[in-house]
N, C-alpha and C positions, 0 to 999 in steps of 0.2 A: 504494500500500500504506500502511495506517495502522499506525504503530508507537507504542506507549506505552513510554516509558523511565522506569521507577521509579528514583528517585535522579537524575533528569534535570537537576537544577541543581547537582550536585556536580562534583568534579574530573574524573572519567571521564565521567559522564553528560552534562555540558554539551558535551564534545568529541564524544561519540557523536551527540547531537542535531544538532549543526552538520554533521557528516559525512553523516548520513542525509538531512538536508534538501538538501544539495548534490547528492545522488543523486536528488532529486525526490520524496521520500516525505513523506507527512503525518506529522509527529512531534509527540507530546504529551509535554513534559517534566513528569513527575508527581512531586510531592513534597508534604509537608505545607504548604509555603509556597504551593503552587499549588492547595491544596484536595483533594489526593489522599494518603491515608495508608494504606499497606498494613497497618500494625499494628492500627489501629482499624477499618479497612474504609471509612473516610470517603471518599466520592467515587469508589470503585472501579468500581461498576456504571456510572456515567455515563462514566467514562474509557474503559472497555472496549468501549462500544458501537461496533460496526463495526470493531473492532481485529483486525488480522491477526497481529501479532507483539507479544509483551510481552518487554521486556528488564529484568531485575531487577539493578540495581546498588546496592541499598540496603545499609546497614550499621547495626548497633546503635550507639546513642549511649553505651551503657554496656557495658563488657566484663566486668562482674560475672557470675559463672557463671549464676545463675538468670535474670537479666535478659536476657542475650544468647541463652540457649536459648529463652526465651519470645518474644523478638523474631523469631528466624528461623523457629520452628515456627508461631507465630500468623500472621505475615506470609505464609508460604507457603500455609497453609490458606486464608486470605482470598483470596489471588491465585488459587489453584486453583479455588475456588468461583466467583469472578467471571469467570475465563476460560472455565469450562465453560458458564456462563450465556450468555456473549457469543459462544461458538463460536470462540474464539481458536485459531489453527492452529499456533502455534509459540511456545515459551517459551525464552528465553536467560537464563542466570544467570552472574554472575561469582563465582568462588570462589577458593580458595587452593591452590597447589601444595603437596603434602604432606598434604592432607586425607585422612584414613583410614589414614595410615601409623602404625606402632606407636609411634614416638617422640612422636607428638602425642596419645596416649591420655590423658595427664594434663592436656591443655589444654581448659579449659571452652569457650573460643571455638571451637576446631576441632571439638570434639564437637557444638557447635551448628551448625556448617557441615555436618557429616556428616548431622545430622538434617534440615537444609534440603534437602540433595541427595536424601535418601531421600524426602522429600515431593514433590520434583519428579518423581522416577521413578514414584511411585505415582499421580500426578495424572491420567495418561492423555493429556496433551497432548504432542505431539512436542517434543523439547527438545534443547538443547546446553548442557552445563555447561563453562564455560571456567575452567581452573585456571591462575591467573597466579602468577608469582613476585612478590616484594615490589617495590614501586615505588621508584625513586630518591627520590621525594618523601617517602618514609617514613624516610629516614636520620636526619633531625633528631629525629624521635620516638623512634627506636631508641636514639639517643644519650642522650636524656632518661631512658630506662628503665634506663640503665646505672649510675645512681647520681648523687649530688649533689656529690661531691667533685671533685678534680682528676684522679683516676684512675677511669676508667669500666670496669667489668667487662662485656664483651660476648662473646657466644657465638663460639666458633671454628668453628662449623658453616659449611659452604659456602653461599653465597648467589649468585644470578644475577639481580640487580635489572634492572628494565625501566622505561623512561620512560613516563609516563602517555599521551603522544601515541601511542606504539607500542601500548599497551593499547587505546586508543580505535580505532586502525586495525584491530586484530584483532577487537575486538567488532563493529565495523561490518561487516567481511567475513563474520563468522559469522552475523550477522543476515540478510545478503543471500544466504547459502548455504542448502542444504537441511539440515534437522535431522540431527544426527549420532546422536541418541538415545544419547549417551554423552558422554565427556569429551574435550576438546581442551586441550592445554597450550601456554602461551606463557611466554617468559622473555627476559631480556636477552642481549646477545651475549657477555658475559664472566662468569666465575665466580671467586670468591675468598672467603676467610673473612669472615663478617659483621663481625668486629672490624676487619679491614683496610678494608672499605668505609666503616665509620663513621669510622675515623681519616683516611681520605682526604677525606671530607666535611668533617670538623672542620678539617683543615689548609687546605682550600680556602676556608673562610669566616673563617679567621684565629682560630679557637678554639684556645687553648693546652692544653686538656685532653688527657690521655694515655689511650689505650685499651689495656686489658689483655685479651688474648685468653684467655678462660676457657671451657674445654670444659664446665664445669658451670653457667655462667650461663644462666638460663632465658630463653626467648623465647615469649611467649604462654603462660607457665606450664609450658612443656615444656623439658627438656634435649635439645638436638638431637643427632642422629647426623650424621656428616659430610655425608650426601647428602639429609637430610630435606627441605630447601628447594629441591632441584634438580629441574628438569623431566626427563622421560625422553627417550629417543631419539625423534626425529621431531617434537619440539616446534617451534612457530613461534618464531623468535628476532627480537627487535626490532632496529632499525637503529642506534639511538642508544646510544653508549657513555657512560661517565661524563663524559668531557671535553665531548662534544657536548651532553649533557643539561645539565651545570652552566652552560655558556656561555649557555644560553637560560633558565636558571632565575631565580626571583625573588631568589635569593641573589646571583647575579652582578649582577643589576640593582640590588640594594640596595648592593652594593659600589661600583658605578659612580656611584651618585648620592649615596652617603654619605661 
């Protein structure tokens, strides 16, 4: 089976490519750096030739509202056209838990993900959309969004973070399964307020900043309700908890060598 992985050189994509190759499949890691660009259409027709499954793990380089909407809508239109031309049998896309929930109505990024998902459903190719919770690897970035001082205001909304290895395992299994023609959800094993996760991360890396749990602090431009970022019943849960993830992370390795 030939699989094209858009975003195949990134955090999740590189892991998915490795896993699918271990299963014996022909896998093309597609990215602008390899001559395939979903946004411009460059290289898509050549990449899709003879392809059975397309996995879209791409993300916008800009989260500005107009730019991110253009990225997801245009990329999906280009992918749909190339897939139809090549006779692709299955489309898999990674999205975000909470997409479509009312609390995210003010988030330009999530509205763009909603538009992307609508394009996938309308394309006519059998599909599975994976809704994932936030990755442990995002905690550093979330801390950065909390402010520049010694006190960071972070949302008190609940979060159930998942390790990128567990995301890659789930994406791989979805690729190898039959299309759901719907959404599957994945998340980490434990839930806690986002502020608590960020404080735990900062403490682990020796950062002395203090996190203030703020119910009005925005995330992706939205004020979260308590369960906005939580997967529903029946979600696939990852194996790695925070302690296990951190011990294998670049942050632990930096501490060991620094």
